[in-house]
N, C-alpha and C positions, 0 to 999 in steps of 0.2 A: 554278359555273365559267364559264358563259355570261356571267352577270352581271358576274363579277370580270374577265373579258376586255374585256367593253364599256366598263367604266369605265376601264380602263387606256388604252383607245384613245381614248376620250372626254377624259381628262386630258391625254394627249399632244398632242391637237389644240387644246384650249381653255384649258387651265390656264397662261395667259400674259398678262401686262399689256396687250398689244395687242387682247386680247379683252374687256377689262374692261367697256366699254359695253355690249357685246352679252351678256355673261353677267349683268350687272345687269339689262338689259332682258328677258331670258328668265327670270331669278328673279322678277321683278315680274309676268310673265304666269302662270307658274306658281302663284304665291302668289295670285292672283286665282281660280285654279281650285279653292283650297280656302277661299275666303271671306275673304281678306285683301286690304285697300285697295280694296274696291269701294264707293265712295262717291259717285259722280258723279250718281246719280239713285235713286230708291226702287225703281226697277226693277232696276237693276244691284246695289244693296246687297241685294235679296231682300225688303225690307219690304213692297212691294207683294204679292209671293208669300205672305209670312208672314201678312199681314192677312186675305188670302182663304183661306189655310189654316186660320185660326183660325175664321173663319166656317163652314167646310165641316165641321171636325172636333170643335170643342168648344162647349159651352154656356157663353156668356159673358153676364154680368149687369152686371159692374162693371169699368171699366178705369181704372187708376191712371196718368197720364201725368206722371212727374216729369222736370222739366226741358222743360217743354212749348213754351217759346219762343214762338212766334207761331202755334202752332196747326196747323202742317202734318201732323204725326203723327195728331192727332185727326181732321182733316178727311179723311185718308186712309182711316181706319176707317170714316167716314161714307159715304164713296164706295164702299167695300165693302159697304154695307148694314147696318152695325150701328146698331142703334135703341136700344141700351141706355145706361146711365149712363156717362159719362167725367168724371172728376174731373182737372182740369189744374191743375198746380202749377208757378208760375214766381216765383222770388223777387225778380227785377230789376224794380223798379217800372215804369220805362219799357216794358220788354219786355211786362210784365204787362198794361198799358193796351192795347196793340197785340193781344195774345193775346185779350183780351176782345172787342174790336172785330171780330176776324177770325172768332170762333168762337161769337159770341152769336147763334146761328141754330137752337138747339134747347133745349127744356125740360128736355133730359136732360144738358146741357153744365153744368159746375160749375166755377167758377175760384177759385183760392186764390193769394194774393200771398205765398206762403211756400216755403221749401226744407226739404230734410231732411238728417239726417245721424245720427250714433249718440248725440249728446247735443243736449240742447234748449238754445236760447240764440241769441244775436246774434253774426254774424261778417261779416267783410269779403267781397265777391265782387269779382273783378278783371275787367276788360273793357277794350276799346279805348275811347279817348275819342271815342265817335261817338253821335249821338242815336238813342234806340230799343233799344240794345243789341244784341249778336251772339250766334251760337249757340256762341261760344267761351268765353263767360263762364264763370269758374270760381272756386272757393274757394281755389285755388292760383295765387298770382301769377305764378309761373314758367310756368305754361301760356301765359299772354299774352307775357310778356318773352323767354322762353327758347325754347318750342316755337315761337310764331309771330312771333319776332323783331320784336316791337313796342316802340318806345319811348313811343308815344302812348297812355298808359294812364290808367285811372281806377278808382276803388274806391267801392262803395257798401255800407252796413251793411244786412244783411239777417236776416230772422227764420227760424230753423230750428227744426224739430220731429223727433222720432223717429216712424217709421210706427206703432210700438205705441202711442205717447201720442195721435197723430191718430186711430186707428181706435177706440181706447177712448172719446176725447172725443166722437167722431161716431157711436158705437154702430154701427160698421160690423163684421159678423161674418166677412165673407170678401171677398177681392180675387180677381177671376177671372183678370185679366191686369194684372201689374205691368211698366210700361216705365221704364227709368231712362237717361237721357242728361245726365250732369251733369259732363263733363269731368274725370274723375278721382276723383269723389266717390262712385262707385258702391258700392265696398265698405262704406264707413261706413254708407251708407244701409240696406245689407242687414243690418248688424250692429244697426242700430236697429230691426229687424224680427224681433228674436230670438224674441219671444213669438208672432208670426204664424207665423213658420216651424216653431217647435217644435209648434204646435197644427195645422199643416197648413191654414192659412187663405189661402194663396196657391197658385193653380193653375199659373199660367204667368208666366215672368219672361223679360224681355229687357233685356240691358245692354250697353253698349260696353265693349271692353277695347282698349287700344293704347297710342300715344305718351304719352298723359297719365298712364299708370300708372307711367312712369319718374319723373315728377315727384311723384305721390301716394306711390309707394313700395308699392304692391299688387300682387302677383303674381297670376298665373292660379291658382296652387296655393292662395292664399287663398280665392278663390272655390270652387274645387274641393272644399277641405276643409269649407267652409261648407254646401255644397248637395248635393254628390253622394250623400250617404247617403239623401236623399228625393228628389232630382231626377235625370233623365236630362239630360246636357248635350249641346248641339249647337253649332255654328258655322253662322251662316245664309250660304246661297248663293244666287245669283240666282233658282233655281227649285227649291230643295231644301234639306234640313237634313243636314249633315255630323255624325255622332256623334263625341263627344268623352268617352267614358265611361271611358277609361283614361289617367291623367295621365301624361304624358311631357314633361319640360321642353323638349326640342327641338322638339316639335310644338306645345306649348302656350304657351310663353313667348316669343310673338312680339309684340313691342311696335309693332304697326302696326294701324290702324283695322280693327275687325271687330266684329259684333254676336254676342253669345252668347244662345242660347235655353235655358232651364231648363224642362222640362216634369216636373211632380210624377209620380211613379210611379204614384200612385192613379189618374190618368187613363189607364194603359195597361193597367187590369185589364178 
């Protein structure tokens, strides 16, 4: 009763075009409170918190950083005290060269000039026509042309594998933590890890969900259906994890930058 009365007063006051800018500003602020559009720094995104949380709560031996770009994420984990192996994957040859230069500081850092998807082969990756590559490079051209409104684009052919094929080839039995940041291609990469997921060979997963999924056509429900049987899902907050264990389209299909965390249920026992 009180809730209904409050909503009626609120709508009477603010449901008017003259409050459009204010309403959008407030909507953006409230979305940030639930882990949406917090992108301006690793502290604001929650990734610094997450790196420290992993170090304090889980035993991690091997990190896969897919979409490593120039190594900022790997270096963040080194700063958090992680001493184990990090496999960094960057398909763009120009960006890969800088990745190696910036992270060639540990015998436990390994670099691979490849990308991942649900099938093996060669595909074009699209980016701005700039030297060294950008963090927006994507297998989906409209990420650059439509989402980022760029007419100055280029494409490069890159080599892709599946995670199942790579781990078989390199005799890797388990991935402690899998991080995926591939501008819309996150779901195909997870599909390419079908065997690893089936056999409980990945403990922790982090992937981005947002505007790029409008282009790639993958919904949050696709991820939820693939992962929720074996994983607890969370949205990353600046200093906490927000549970997303019940799918609801209104709360989950928000196509704005966010980091999703998946924790294998075996780790909760």
